[in-house]
N, C-alpha and C positions, 0 to 999 in steps of 0.2 A: 504494500500500500504506500501511496505517496501522501505526505502531509502537506496541506495547503493552508497556510496561515494568512493568506492575502484576501480571503473572503471577508465581507463586511460583517457577517453574522456569527463568526466563530471559526472553529477548526473543522475542516472537512478531509476525509480520506478518500482517495481514488484508487481503485484496484489497478495494479500493474498488469500488463499483458504477460501471461504465462506462455512458455513455449517449450517445444521438444524438437528433436531432430530425427528425420528419416533419411537413411542412406539408401539410395537406389542406384545400383551400378557403382560408379566412382563419384557420384555427386551427392552432397549432403544438402538436404532441404530443411529449412526451419518451418515448423507448423505450430499452430495454436494448440495448447493442451485443452482438455475438456471435450474434445470431439473424438469420434471413433477413428481407428486407423483407416477404415474403409473411406470415411468422409474426407480425411486428410489426403489420402492418395488420389481420390477423385478430384479434389481441388488442385492437385498438381498435374492433372490431365493424364494420369496413368490409369490402367485398369487393375484394380486390386486383385482380381481373379488370376492375374498372371504371376503372382508372387506368393511366397510363404514369408510371414513376418516373424522376426526374432527379436526378443528382448532378453538381454543377458544370456545369449546363446541358447535360448529355449523358445520353441515355436509358440506363438500366441494366435488366437482367432482374430480375424480382421474386424470383429465388432468390439474389440478391446478398447476401452476408453483411455485416451492418452493422458498420462500424468505429467506434471511439470518437470522438466529436466531430463526426461527419459530419452534414451538413444534406441532407435528402432532400425533394424537392418531388414531390407527387403531382398529376398533371394528369388531370382527368376526361376520359374517353374518350366521345365522342359518336358514335353510329352509328345507322343506321336502314336501312330497306329499302323 
């Protein structure tokens, strides 16, 4: 939170933007926390179905809500038939 003493009626607190990082390939992308991995990846214009998502080297579902400061790695899925 940011403290603002310049307001006429007292002290106000404003929430700071929280963020996390998603690594896709060799690029690291900053995303807002509080959303799901699926929503964050969509906002980056990638298809979440093309990846397995890892947090601390453990796979997590794409509907996992992103916590502040977390590092997410997207591993490309290769399939064929």
